[in-house]
N, CA, C, O and the ligand as a Tripos MOL2 file, in Angstrom:
@<TRIPOS>MOLECULE
protein
  237   235    60     0     0
PROTEIN
NO_CHARGES

@<TRIPOS>ATOM
      1 N         156.1560   63.9530  -65.9600 N.3       1 MET1
      2 CA        157.5910   63.3980  -66.3360 C.3       1 MET1
      3 C         157.7130   63.2800  -67.8170 C.2       1 MET1
      4 O         156.7540   62.9540  -68.5170 O.2       1 MET1
      5 N         158.9790   63.5650  -68.3250 N.am      2 MET2
      6 CA        159.4240   63.4660  -69.6100 C.3       2 MET2
      7 C         159.2200   62.1730  -70.2400 C.2       2 MET2
      8 O         159.3660   61.1500  -69.5720 O.2       2 MET2
      9 N         158.8800   62.1240  -71.5280 N.am      3 LYS3
     10 CA        158.7600   60.7220  -72.1580 C.3       3 LYS3
     11 C         160.0450   60.3340  -72.5780 C.2       3 LYS3
     12 O         160.9770   61.1210  -72.7420 O.2       3 LYS3
     13 N         160.0990   58.9320  -72.7780 N.am      4 CYS4
     14 CA        161.3500   58.2760  -73.1710 C.3       4 CYS4
     15 C         161.8530   58.9240  -74.5130 C.2       4 CYS4
     16 O         163.0550   59.1200  -74.6940 O.2       4 CYS4
     17 N         160.8960   59.2530  -75.4510 N.am      5 LYS5
     18 CA        161.2140   59.7940  -76.7410 C.3       5 LYS5
     19 C         161.8680   60.9960  -76.5480 C.2       5 LYS5
     20 O         162.8660   61.2700  -77.2150 O.2       5 LYS5
     21 N         161.3620   61.8400  -75.6040 N.am      6 ASP6
     22 CA        162.0520   63.3790  -75.3040 C.3       6 ASP6
     23 C         163.3480   63.0620  -74.6850 C.2       6 ASP6
     24 O         164.3500   63.6630  -75.0760 O.2       6 ASP6
     25 N         163.4310   62.1060  -73.6840 N.am      7 ALA7
     26 CA        164.7010   61.8810  -73.0460 C.3       7 ALA7
     27 C         165.8940   61.4290  -74.0150 C.2       7 ALA7
     28 O         167.0290   61.8970  -73.9290 O.2       7 ALA7
     29 N         165.5100   60.4870  -74.9210 N.am      8 THR8
     30 CA        166.5550   60.0210  -75.8690 C.3       8 THR8
     31 C         166.9710   61.0840  -76.7910 C.2       8 THR8
     32 O         168.1220   61.1870  -77.2150 O.2       8 THR8
     33 N         165.8750   61.9780  -77.1290 N.am      9 HIS9
     34 CA        166.1450   62.9840  -78.1490 C.3       9 HIS9
     35 C         167.0900   64.1190  -77.4560 C.2       9 HIS9
     36 O         167.9230   64.7580  -78.1000 O.2       9 HIS9
     37 N         166.8550   64.2860  -76.0640 N.am     10 LEU10
     38 CA        167.6780   65.1660  -75.3350 C.3      10 LEU10
     39 C         169.2550   64.7480  -75.4150 C.2      10 LEU10
     40 O         170.2090   65.4590  -75.7340 O.2      10 LEU10
     41 N         169.2330   63.3880  -75.0310 N.am     11 MET11
     42 CA        170.5900   62.7340  -74.9950 C.3      11 MET11
     43 C         171.4660   62.9570  -76.2060 C.2      11 MET11
     44 O         172.6610   63.2360  -76.1110 O.2      11 MET11
     45 N         170.7820   62.8130  -77.4150 N.am     12 SER12
     46 CA        171.6040   62.9950  -78.5490 C.3      12 SER12
     47 C         171.8170   64.5240  -78.9160 C.2      12 SER12
     48 O         172.7350   64.9620  -79.6100 O.2      12 SER12
     49 N         170.8180   65.2410  -78.3340 N.am     13 GLU13
     50 CA        171.0680   66.7310  -78.5400 C.3      13 GLU13
     51 C         172.4410   67.1830  -77.7640 C.2      13 GLU13
     52 O         173.2180   68.0610  -78.1390 O.2      13 GLU13
     53 N         172.5420   66.4110  -76.6520 N.am     14 ALA14
     54 CA        173.5820   66.6870  -75.7840 C.3      14 ALA14
     55 C         174.9870   66.5190  -76.4370 C.2      14 ALA14
     56 O         175.9700   67.1190  -76.0030 O.2      14 ALA14
     57 N         175.0290   65.7220  -77.4410 N.am     15 LEU15
     58 CA        176.2810   65.4300  -78.1830 C.3      15 LEU15
     59 C         176.6660   66.7120  -79.1300 C.2      15 LEU15
     60 O         177.8240   66.9280  -79.4860 O.2      15 LEU15
     61 N         175.6870   67.4360  -79.4500 N.am     16 ASP16
     62 CA        175.9350   68.6780  -80.1920 C.3      16 ASP16
     63 C         175.9820   69.9610  -79.5820 C.2      16 ASP16
     64 O         176.6500   70.8640  -80.0870 O.2      16 ASP16
     65 N         175.3120   70.1200  -78.5110 N.am     17 ARG17
     66 CA        175.2960   71.2800  -77.6010 C.3      17 ARG17
     67 C         175.1770   71.0500  -76.3200 C.2      17 ARG17
     68 O         174.7200   69.9630  -75.9660 O.2      17 ARG17
     69 N         175.5310   71.9470  -75.4290 N.am     18 PRO18
     70 CA        175.4800   71.8630  -74.0410 C.3      18 PRO18
     71 C         173.9750   72.0140  -73.6640 C.2      18 PRO18
     72 O         173.2710   72.9130  -74.1260 O.2      18 PRO18
     73 N         173.5320   71.0610  -72.7830 N.am     19 LEU19
     74 CA        172.0690   71.2760  -72.3320 C.3      19 LEU19
     75 C         171.8950   72.3990  -71.1800 C.2      19 LEU19
     76 O         172.7490   72.6250  -70.3220 O.2      19 LEU19
     77 N         170.8380   72.9690  -71.2780 N.am     20 GLY20
     78 CA        170.5050   73.8610  -70.3160 C.3      20 GLY20
     79 C         170.2440   73.2890  -68.7810 C.2      20 GLY20
     80 O         170.1070   72.0730  -68.6520 O.2      20 GLY20
     81 N         170.1800   74.0700  -67.7230 N.am     21 ARG21
     82 CA        170.0730   73.5490  -66.4750 C.3      21 ARG21
     83 C         168.6900   72.7210  -66.3240 C.2      21 ARG21
     84 O         168.6400   71.5800  -65.8630 O.2      21 ARG21
     85 N         167.6260   73.4290  -66.7600 N.am     22 ALA22
     86 CA        166.3220   72.7210  -66.6790 C.3      22 ALA22
     87 C         166.3190   71.4960  -67.5060 C.2      22 ALA22
     88 O         165.7180   70.5380  -67.0190 O.2      22 ALA22
     89 N         166.8910   71.3350  -68.6980 N.am     23 GLU23
     90 CA        166.9870   70.1690  -69.4230 C.3      23 GLU23
     91 C         167.7080   69.0790  -68.7700 C.2      23 GLU23
     92 O         167.2430   67.9410  -68.8340 O.2      23 GLU23
     93 N         168.7390   69.3020  -68.1800 N.am     24 ARG24
     94 CA        169.6250   68.4520  -67.5200 C.3      24 ARG24
     95 C         168.8170   67.9010  -66.2340 C.2      24 ARG24
     96 O         168.8570   66.7080  -65.9340 O.2      24 ARG24
     97 N         168.1520   68.7620  -65.5670 N.am     25 MET25
     98 CA        167.3920   68.2670  -64.5380 C.3      25 MET25
     99 C         166.3710   67.3140  -64.7530 C.2      25 MET25
    100 O         166.2200   66.2720  -64.1160 O.2      25 MET25
    101 N         165.5400   67.8100  -65.8730 N.am     26 ARG26
    102 CA        164.5120   67.0020  -66.4080 C.3      26 ARG26
    103 C         165.0240   65.5990  -66.9110 C.2      26 ARG26
    104 O         164.4070   64.5600  -66.6760 O.2      26 ARG26
    105 N         166.1480   65.6500  -67.5910 N.am     27 LEU27
    106 CA        166.7710   64.2960  -68.0610 C.3      27 LEU27
    107 C         167.1600   63.5210  -66.9400 C.2      27 LEU27
    108 O         166.8500   62.3330  -66.8590 O.2      27 LEU27
    109 N         167.8130   64.1070  -66.0740 N.am     28 GLY28
    110 CA        168.4290   63.3770  -64.7920 C.3      28 GLY28
    111 C         167.2560   62.7960  -64.0520 C.2      28 GLY28
    112 O         167.3510   61.6580  -63.5910 O.2      28 GLY28
    113 N         166.1810   63.4820  -63.9120 N.am     29 LEU29
    114 CA        165.0410   62.8990  -63.1900 C.3      29 LEU29
    115 C         164.4590   61.6770  -64.0050 C.2      29 LEU29
    116 O         163.9830   60.7240  -63.3890 O.2      29 LEU29
    117 N         164.4870   61.6930  -65.2140 N.am     30 HIS30
    118 CA        163.8670   60.7160  -66.0900 C.3      30 HIS30
    119 C         164.8070   59.4050  -65.9290 C.2      30 HIS30
    120 O         164.3770   58.2550  -65.8370 O.2      30 HIS30
    121 N         166.1120   59.7750  -65.9130 N.am     31 LEU31
    122 CA        167.0400   58.6740  -65.8890 C.3      31 LEU31
    123 C         166.9770   57.9080  -64.5260 C.2      31 LEU31
    124 O         167.3120   56.7290  -64.4070 O.2      31 LEU31
    125 N         166.5790   58.5860  -63.6550 N.am     32 LEU32
    126 CA        166.5750   58.1230  -62.2230 C.3      32 LEU32
    127 C         165.5460   56.9040  -62.1930 C.2      32 LEU32
    128 O         165.7810   55.8820  -61.5470 O.2      32 LEU32
    129 N         164.3670   57.0990  -62.9570 N.am     33 PHE33
    130 CA        163.3860   56.2060  -62.8110 C.3      33 PHE33
    131 C         163.2350   55.3370  -63.9900 C.2      33 PHE33
    132 O         162.4310   54.4070  -63.9220 O.2      33 PHE33
    133 N         163.9820   55.5540  -65.1670 N.am     34 CYS34
    134 CA        163.8980   54.7430  -66.3380 C.3      34 CYS34
    135 C         165.1200   53.8920  -66.7160 C.2      34 CYS34
    136 O         166.0620   54.4250  -67.3030 O.2      34 CYS34
    137 N         165.1360   52.6900  -66.4250 N.am     35 GLY35
    138 CA        166.1220   51.8300  -66.7660 C.3      35 GLY35
    139 C         166.5890   51.8190  -68.1840 C.2      35 GLY35
    140 O         167.7750   51.7130  -68.4980 O.2      35 GLY35
    141 N         165.5260   51.9420  -69.0850 N.am     36 GLY36
    142 CA        165.5720   51.7400  -70.4760 C.3      36 GLY36
    143 C         166.5000   52.8790  -70.9100 C.2      36 GLY36
    144 O         167.5350   52.6680  -71.5420 O.2      36 GLY36
    145 N         166.1120   54.0050  -70.5680 N.am     37 CYS37
    146 CA        166.9200   55.3180  -70.8630 C.3      37 CYS37
    147 C         168.4530   55.2800  -70.3560 C.2      37 CYS37
    148 O         169.4080   55.7430  -70.9810 O.2      37 CYS37
    149 N         168.5000   54.6460  -69.1190 N.am     38 ARG38
    150 CA        169.8040   54.5900  -68.6690 C.3      38 ARG38
    151 C         170.7890   53.6230  -69.5220 C.2      38 ARG38
    152 O         171.9700   53.9100  -69.7160 O.2      38 ARG38
    153 N         170.2310   52.5580  -69.9630 N.am     39 ALA39
    154 CA        170.7460   51.6630  -70.8830 C.3      39 ALA39
    155 C         171.1350   52.3120  -72.2480 C.2      39 ALA39
    156 O         172.1910   52.1040  -72.8460 O.2      39 ALA39
    157 N         170.1700   53.0910  -72.6300 N.am     40 PHE40
    158 CA        170.4750   53.8380  -73.9490 C.3      40 PHE40
    159 C         171.6190   54.7850  -73.7000 C.2      40 PHE40
    160 O         172.5120   54.8890  -74.5400 O.2      40 PHE40
    161 N         171.6300   55.4970  -72.5540 N.am     41 ARG41
    162 CA        172.7400   56.4100  -72.4500 C.3      41 ARG41
    163 C         174.0920   55.6660  -72.4230 C.2      41 ARG41
    164 O         175.0760   56.0360  -73.0630 O.2      41 ARG41
    165 N         174.0490   54.5940  -71.6300 N.am     42 GLN42
    166 CA        175.3770   53.8010  -71.5580 C.3      42 GLN42
    167 C         175.8910   53.2510  -72.9270 C.2      42 GLN42
    168 O         177.0860   53.1920  -73.2170 O.2      42 GLN42
    169 N         174.8910   52.8650  -73.7220 N.am     43 GLN43
    170 CA        175.2270   52.4570  -75.0490 C.3      43 GLN43
    171 C         175.8870   53.6890  -75.8950 C.2      43 GLN43
    172 O         176.8180   53.5440  -76.6870 O.2      43 GLN43
    173 N         175.2690   54.8770  -75.6020 N.am     44 MET44
    174 CA        175.7210   56.0010  -76.4400 C.3      44 MET44
    175 C         177.1140   56.3530  -75.9960 C.2      44 MET44
    176 O         178.0310   56.5500  -76.7930 O.2      44 MET44
    177 N         177.2370   56.4250  -74.6470 N.am     45 ASP45
    178 CA        178.5160   56.7400  -74.0810 C.3      45 ASP45
    179 C         179.6640   55.7550  -74.7330 C.2      45 ASP45
    180 O         180.7530   56.1870  -75.1120 O.2      45 ASP45
    181 N         179.3130   54.5190  -74.8030 N.am     46 PHE46
    182 CA        180.1900   53.4920  -75.2310 C.3      46 PHE46
    183 C         180.5690   53.8370  -76.7460 C.2      46 PHE46
    184 O         181.7280   53.8940  -77.1570 O.2      46 PHE46
    185 N         179.4480   54.0540  -77.5000 N.am     47 LEU47
    186 CA        179.6810   54.3630  -78.9540 C.3      47 LEU47
    187 C         180.4530   55.6690  -79.1740 C.2      47 LEU47
    188 O         181.2360   55.7170  -80.1230 O.2      47 LEU47
    189 N         180.2990   56.7140  -78.3880 N.am     48 ARG48
    190 CA        180.9990   57.8380  -78.4760 C.3      48 ARG48
    191 C         182.5050   57.6600  -78.2490 C.2      48 ARG48
    192 O         183.3490   58.1890  -78.9720 O.2      48 ARG48
    193 N         182.7840   56.8820  -77.1970 N.am     49 LEU49
    194 CA        184.1180   56.5290  -76.7720 C.3      49 LEU49
    195 C         184.7850   55.7320  -77.8110 C.2      49 LEU49
    196 O         185.9340   56.0060  -78.1570 O.2      49 LEU49
    197 N         184.0520   54.6580  -78.3820 N.am     50 ALA50
    198 CA        184.6740   53.7940  -79.4880 C.3      50 ALA50
    199 C         184.8750   54.6950  -80.7020 C.2      50 ALA50
    200 O         185.9360   54.5780  -81.3140 O.2      50 ALA50
    201 N         183.9770   55.5750  -81.1110 N.am     51 THR51
    202 CA        184.2130   56.4830  -82.2530 C.3      51 THR51
    203 C         185.3110   57.2280  -82.1060 C.2      51 THR51
    204 O         186.0620   57.2950  -83.0780 O.2      51 THR51
    205 N         185.6350   57.9000  -80.9690 N.am     52 ARG52
    206 CA        186.7340   58.7440  -80.6730 C.3      52 ARG52
    207 C         187.8900   58.0070  -80.7990 C.2      52 ARG52
    208 O         188.7830   58.4640  -81.5130 O.2      52 ARG52
    209 N         188.0530   56.8800  -80.2010 N.am     53 ARG53
    210 CA        189.3140   55.9000  -80.3140 C.3      53 ARG53
    211 C         189.5560   55.6630  -81.5750 C.2      53 ARG53
    212 O         190.7150   55.7260  -81.9860 O.2      53 ARG53
    213 N         188.4510   55.3310  -82.4550 N.am     54 PHE54
    214 CA        188.6260   54.9160  -83.9270 C.3      54 PHE54
    215 C         189.3000   56.2950  -84.5820 C.2      54 PHE54
    216 O         190.3020   56.1910  -85.2900 O.2      54 PHE54
    217 N         188.7630   57.4450  -84.3370 N.am     55 LEU55
    218 CA        189.1480   58.5710  -84.9650 C.3      55 LEU55
    219 C         190.6390   58.9250  -84.6990 C.2      55 LEU55
    220 O         191.4270   59.1790  -85.6090 O.2      55 LEU55
    221 N         190.9680   58.9220  -83.3610 N.am     56 GLU56
    222 CA        192.2750   59.0810  -82.8520 C.3      56 GLU56
    223 C         193.2910   58.3240  -83.6730 C.2      56 GLU56
    224 O         194.3050   58.7940  -84.1900 O.2      56 GLU56
    225 N         192.8180   56.9570  -83.7160 N.am     57 ARG57
    226 CA        193.8230   56.0610  -84.3390 C.3      57 ARG57
    227 C         194.2030   56.3820  -85.7880 C.2      57 ARG57
    228 O         195.2890   56.1230  -86.3070 O.2      57 ARG57
    229 N         193.1180   57.0050  -86.3900 N.am     58 ASN58
    230 CA        193.3700   57.2730  -87.7550 C.3      58 ASN58
    231 C         193.8660   58.7090  -88.1510 C.2      58 ASN58
    232 O         194.0750   59.0480  -89.3160 O.2      58 ASN58
    233 N         194.0290   59.5090  -87.0630 N.am     59 ASP59
    234 CA        194.5000   60.7790  -87.3260 C.3      59 ASP59
    235 C         195.9090   60.9140  -87.8340 C.2      59 ASP59
    236 O         196.3720   62.0270  -88.0820 O.2      59 ASP59
    237 ZN        162.8890   56.5470  -70.5510 Zn       60 ZN60
@<TRIPOS>BOND
     1     1     2 1
     2     2     3 1
     3     3     4 2
     4     3     5 am
     5     5     6 1
     6     6     7 1
     7     7     8 2
     8     7     9 am
     9     9    10 1
    10    10    11 1
    11    11    12 2
    12    11    13 am
    13    13    14 1
    14    14    15 1
    15    15    16 2
    16    15    17 am
    17    17    18 1
    18    18    19 1
    19    19    20 2
    20    19    21 am
    21    21    22 1
    22    22    23 1
    23    23    24 2
    24    23    25 am
    25    25    26 1
    26    26    27 1
    27    27    28 2
    28    27    29 am
    29    29    30 1
    30    30    31 1
    31    31    32 2
    32    31    33 am
    33    33    34 1
    34    34    35 1
    35    35    36 2
    36    35    37 am
    37    37    38 1
    38    38    39 1
    39    39    40 2
    40    39    41 am
    41    41    42 1
    42    42    43 1
    43    43    44 2
    44    43    45 am
    45    45    46 1
    46    46    47 1
    47    47    48 2
    48    47    49 am
    49    49    50 1
    50    50    51 1
    51    51    52 2
    52    51    53 am
    53    53    54 1
    54    54    55 1
    55    55    56 2
    56    55    57 am
    57    57    58 1
    58    58    59 1
    59    59    60 2
    60    59    61 am
    61    61    62 1
    62    62    63 1
    63    63    64 2
    64    63    65 am
    65    65    66 1
    66    66    67 1
    67    67    68 2
    68    67    69 am
    69    69    70 1
    70    70    71 1
    71    71    72 2
    72    71    73 am
    73    73    74 1
    74    74    75 1
    75    75    76 2
    76    75    77 am
    77    77    78 1
    78    78    79 1
    79    79    80 2
    80    79    81 am
    81    81    82 1
    82    82    83 1
    83    83    84 2
    84    83    85 am
    85    85    86 1
    86    86    87 1
    87    87    88 2
    88    87    89 am
    89    89    90 1
    90    90    91 1
    91    91    92 2
    92    91    93 am
    93    93    94 1
    94    94    95 1
    95    95    96 2
    96    95    97 am
    97    97    98 1
    98    98    99 1
    99    99   100 2
   100    99   101 am
   101   101   102 1
   102   102   103 1
   103   103   104 2
   104   103   105 am
   105   105   106 1
   106   106   107 1
   107   107   108 2
   108   107   109 am
   109   109   110 1
   110   110   111 1
   111   111   112 2
   112   111   113 am
   113   113   114 1
   114   114   115 1
   115   115   116 2
   116   115   117 am
   117   117   118 1
   118   118   119 1
   119   119   120 2
   120   119   121 am
   121   121   122 1
   122   122   123 1
   123   123   124 2
   124   123   125 am
   125   125   126 1
   126   126   127 1
   127   127   128 2
   128   127   129 am
   129   129   130 1
   130   130   131 1
   131   131   132 2
   132   131   133 am
   133   133   134 1
   134   134   135 1
   135   135   136 2
   136   135   137 am
   137   137   138 1
   138   138   139 1
   139   139   140 2
   140   139   141 am
   141   141   142 1
   142   142   143 1
   143   143   144 2
   144   143   145 am
   145   145   146 1
   146   146   147 1
   147   147   148 2
   148   147   149 am
   149   149   150 1
   150   150   151 1
   151   151   152 2
   152   151   153 am
   153   153   154 1
   154   154   155 1
   155   155   156 2
   156   155   157 am
   157   157   158 1
   158   158   159 1
   159   159   160 2
   160   159   161 am
   161   161   162 1
   162   162   163 1
   163   163   164 2
   164   163   165 am
   165   165   166 1
   166   166   167 1
   167   167   168 2
   168   167   169 am
   169   169   170 1
   170   170   171 1
   171   171   172 2
   172   171   173 am
   173   173   174 1
   174   174   175 1
   175   175   176 2
   176   175   177 am
   177   177   178 1
   178   178   179 1
   179   179   180 2
   180   179   181 am
   181   181   182 1
   182   182   183 1
   183   183   184 2
   184   183   185 am
   185   185   186 1
   186   186   187 1
   187   187   188 2
   188   187   189 am
   189   189   190 1
   190   190   191 1
   191   191   192 2
   192   191   193 am
   193   193   194 1
   194   194   195 1
   195   195   196 2
   196   195   197 am
   197   197   198 1
   198   198   199 1
   199   199   200 2
   200   199   201 am
   201   201   202 1
   202   202   203 1
   203   203   204 2
   204   203   205 am
   205   205   206 1
   206   206   207 1
   207   207   208 2
   208   207   209 am
   209   209   210 1
   210   210   211 1
   211   211   212 2
   212   211   213 am
   213   213   214 1
   214   214   215 1
   215   215   216 2
   216   215   217 am
   217   217   218 1
   218   218   219 1
   219   219   220 2
   220   219   221 am
   221   221   222 1
   222   222   223 1
   223   223   224 2
   224   223   225 am
   225   225   226 1
   226   226   227 1
   227   227   228 2
   228   227   229 am
   229   229   230 1
   230   230   231 1
   231   231   232 2
   232   231   233 am
   233   233   234 1
   234   234   235 1
   235   235   236 2
@<TRIPOS>SUBSTRUCTURE
     1 MET1         2 RESIDUE 1 A MET
     2 MET2         6 RESIDUE 1 A MET
     3 LYS3        10 RESIDUE 1 A LYS
     4 CYS4        14 RESIDUE 1 A CYS
     5 LYS5        18 RESIDUE 1 A LYS
     6 ASP6        22 RESIDUE 1 A ASP
     7 ALA7        26 RESIDUE 1 A ALA
     8 THR8        30 RESIDUE 1 A THR
     9 HIS9        34 RESIDUE 1 A HIS
    10 LEU10       38 RESIDUE 1 A LEU
    11 MET11       42 RESIDUE 1 A MET
    12 SER12       46 RESIDUE 1 A SER
    13 GLU13       50 RESIDUE 1 A GLU
    14 ALA14       54 RESIDUE 1 A ALA
    15 LEU15       58 RESIDUE 1 A LEU
    16 ASP16       62 RESIDUE 1 A ASP
    17 ARG17       66 RESIDUE 1 A ARG
    18 PRO18       70 RESIDUE 1 A PRO
    19 LEU19       74 RESIDUE 1 A LEU
    20 GLY20       78 RESIDUE 1 A GLY
    21 ARG21       82 RESIDUE 1 A ARG
    22 ALA22       86 RESIDUE 1 A ALA
    23 GLU23       90 RESIDUE 1 A GLU
    24 ARG24       94 RESIDUE 1 A ARG
    25 MET25       98 RESIDUE 1 A MET
    26 ARG26      102 RESIDUE 1 A ARG
    27 LEU27      106 RESIDUE 1 A LEU
    28 GLY28      110 RESIDUE 1 A GLY
    29 LEU29      114 RESIDUE 1 A LEU
    30 HIS30      118 RESIDUE 1 A HIS
    31 LEU31      122 RESIDUE 1 A LEU
    32 LEU32      126 RESIDUE 1 A LEU
    33 PHE33      130 RESIDUE 1 A PHE
    34 CYS34      134 RESIDUE 1 A CYS
    35 GLY35      138 RESIDUE 1 A GLY
    36 GLY36      142 RESIDUE 1 A GLY
    37 CYS37      146 RESIDUE 1 A CYS
    38 ARG38      150 RESIDUE 1 A ARG
    39 ALA39      154 RESIDUE 1 A ALA
    40 PHE40      158 RESIDUE 1 A PHE
    41 ARG41      162 RESIDUE 1 A ARG
    42 GLN42      166 RESIDUE 1 A GLN
    43 GLN43      170 RESIDUE 1 A GLN
    44 MET44      174 RESIDUE 1 A MET
    45 ASP45      178 RESIDUE 1 A ASP
    46 PHE46      182 RESIDUE 1 A PHE
    47 LEU47      186 RESIDUE 1 A LEU
    48 ARG48      190 RESIDUE 1 A ARG
    49 LEU49      194 RESIDUE 1 A LEU
    50 ALA50      198 RESIDUE 1 A ALA
    51 THR51      202 RESIDUE 1 A THR
    52 ARG52      206 RESIDUE 1 A ARG
    53 ARG53      210 RESIDUE 1 A ARG
    54 PHE54      214 RESIDUE 1 A PHE
    55 LEU55      218 RESIDUE 1 A LEU
    56 GLU56      222 RESIDUE 1 A GLU
    57 ARG57      226 RESIDUE 1 A ARG
    58 ASN58      230 RESIDUE 1 A ASN
    59 ASP59      234 RESIDUE 1 A ASP
    60 ZN60       237 GROUP 0 **** ****
């Protein structure tokens, strides 16, 4: 199984490029078993949303 370090790395990579099928599967499997990384992803989703709202407001 993928390490948390790799999982968080992949999640931030996903912001810049679409992940491959194998990467998504490995990451999904890790998230299934790892609450810490699920929390990390939620936090990242929140930040991304907040950033987008912030940028839209200033456009
Ligand atoms: Zn993890």
